[in-house]
N, C-alpha and C positions, 0 to 999 in steps of 0.2 A: 553850681553843684559839682562836687569832685568827680572826675572821670573814673570809671571802674578800672581796677588794675588789670593790665594786660599781661598774659603769659605766653611766651613765644619760644619755640625751639628752633635753633638755626645751626647749620654746619659751620665749622670754622673754615673761612676762606683766606687765602693769602691776599695781602693788600695792606694799605696803610692803617685802616681802622674799619674792618668790615661790618661792624655793628652800627656804624653811623654812615649810611649811604648818601646822605644829603643834608639839607637844613634840619637842625635838631634843636628842640626847645632847651635853652640853656638852664632853665629852672627845673628840668626833669631830674628826678631821682631814679636810679637804675640799679638793679641787682643782676649781675651776670655771674653764672657759676658753671663750672665744668672744666674743660680741658684748656691747657695752654694759656694760663693767665699771665705768665711772664711776658710773652710778646704782646699780648693785648694791653697790658698795663702801659708798656712803653709806647705803643701806638696811640692809646687814648690820651696819654700825657702830651705827646707831640701834637696830636689833633687839637687839644685845648690851647696850646701855645699858638698854633696857626690861626685860631679864632680870636686871638688877642686876649686870652684869659691868663690870669695868674693861676698856676696849677700847684696844688699841694697834694703830695702823695704820702700816705701813712702806710708803711710796709709792715704788716703784722705776719707775713708769711716768709720773710727773708728771700724774696724772689725778684726784687727790683734790680734792673740791669741798666746802669747809666750809658753803657756803650750801645746797647740796643736803642735806647732813647735817642742818642745822637744819630744813629742810622735812620730811625724813623723821621727825625727832623729833616735830614737831608732829602728824604722823599718829597718833602713839602717845600724844598728850596730854602730851608733854614740852616744856618751854621750851627755847629755844636755849641758855641758860646751863646747864641741867641736862645737856644732851647734850654740849656742848662741854667741860664740866668733866670728863667721864668718858671722853673720847676723846683720847688723845695721838697726835700724828702726827709721824713722822720721815721725811725724804726722803733718798733716795740718788740720785746722778746718775751714778755709775760702779759697775761690778761690785765694785771694791775697797771702795768705801764701803758697799755693801750687805752684803758679808761682814763688815765691821767692825761694822756696826750689829747684825747678828744674833748675832755672837760676843760682843760686849761690851755694846752699848747695851740690847738686849732683856733679857738676864739681870739687869742692874742694875735696869731698870725693873720687872721682875716680882718682885724681892725684896720679900717681905712682903705681896704681893697674893694673896689666897686664891682668887678666882674671876676669871679673865681670858679674854678672847678676843683672839687675835693675828691680824691680817689682813695678809697680804703681798700688795700690789697690784703685779702685774707681776714675779713672782719670777724669771722667765726673761729678761725683756726686755733687761736690761743686758748679758747674756752673749752677745748677738748683735752687739756693738760690734766691728767688724772692725779698729779701731785697736789692739785688744789681741790679741796672738797667740793663736791657737786653743788651743795647749797650755796657756797661762796661764789662759785662760777655763775650760777643762776642769778644771784643778787647783783653781781658785777655786770652781767649782760643786760639786765634790766636798766641799770644805771647808764650803760653805754648807749642803749637805744634811746633813752631820754635825752642824753647829751647830743646824739646825732639828729634828733628831731629839731633841736635848736639850730644846729649847723645847716640843716636843710632850708631854713628860712633865710639864710644868708648867702648860699652858694649852690651851684649844681653839685649833686652828691651822687657819686657812682661807687657801688660796691662790686669788687671783683673777687670772687671766692673760688680758689682752686679746689679740685676734688680732694676729699679727705681719704686717708687710708681705710681700706675695707674693714679693718679690725676695730675702728673707732665706734664706740657706742653712741648712736645718734640721740642727742638731747634736744633736737629740733630748734637749735639756735637760729638756723637759717629761716625757718618759718616765722619766727618772731621778727627777724630783721626785714623780711619781705613786706611786712606791714608798712614800712617806711617808703617802699619803692613804688613808683608810678608804673614801672614796667619791670617784669622779671623775664630774663632770657637764659636759656640753657644752651651752652656751646658744646658742640660735639666735634671730635677730630674728624678731619676729612682730607684726603690727598688732592681732591679736585679743587679747582679755582671756581668760585661762584661769582659770575658777573654781577656788577652792582645792581643791575635792573632786577635781578632775582632776589635782592635783599630788601625790596620794598616791603612795607608792613603787610603781614599776612593775617588771616583770620585768627583771632586769639584762641588759644587752647591751653588748658591748665597743665602744668608740668610739676613734677615733684621737686620740692626744695629741700636740700639736706638740712 
């Protein structure tokens, strides 16, 4: 029987990858939204490399930082060449490009790869582009979710969604995406360092998804 989806709220801690405090099911699909997705993306990708995974990052928020990735790799004793050679990055600048990447580019890249982590940075961001009619955006997003469901069968799938501008009209794309996630986490800014022992699973509680 499928485990119920867990909703957790956590402060942002400094550290290599604060959302993964220990052994983590590599088949897990995860939706993280909130603050500071740029450093968390680099940390997550470096963590994946340290686990021996091939990592694929689809950057739909124009926030991926390869220099930060190299720094995160060094925290794990990995050279920049080791990290960068195992992380493939593709960027999308429109919702149409993102759908095409997930439908065509990712399945081709995953062919023959046994253990992979796919990180989608800003999976909802491009669908708030008001230059594209809302009916078209909704249709494309449904297509995206269907394609991602197929990717989920082949790799660990993590969605990292930055906060959206306050003036954006919420079309609840995040709620649709959350149906694919085994766990949903909201990250909040914090200046304090949270020790790893405090990041162990907490009782689930529902949080709002943008």
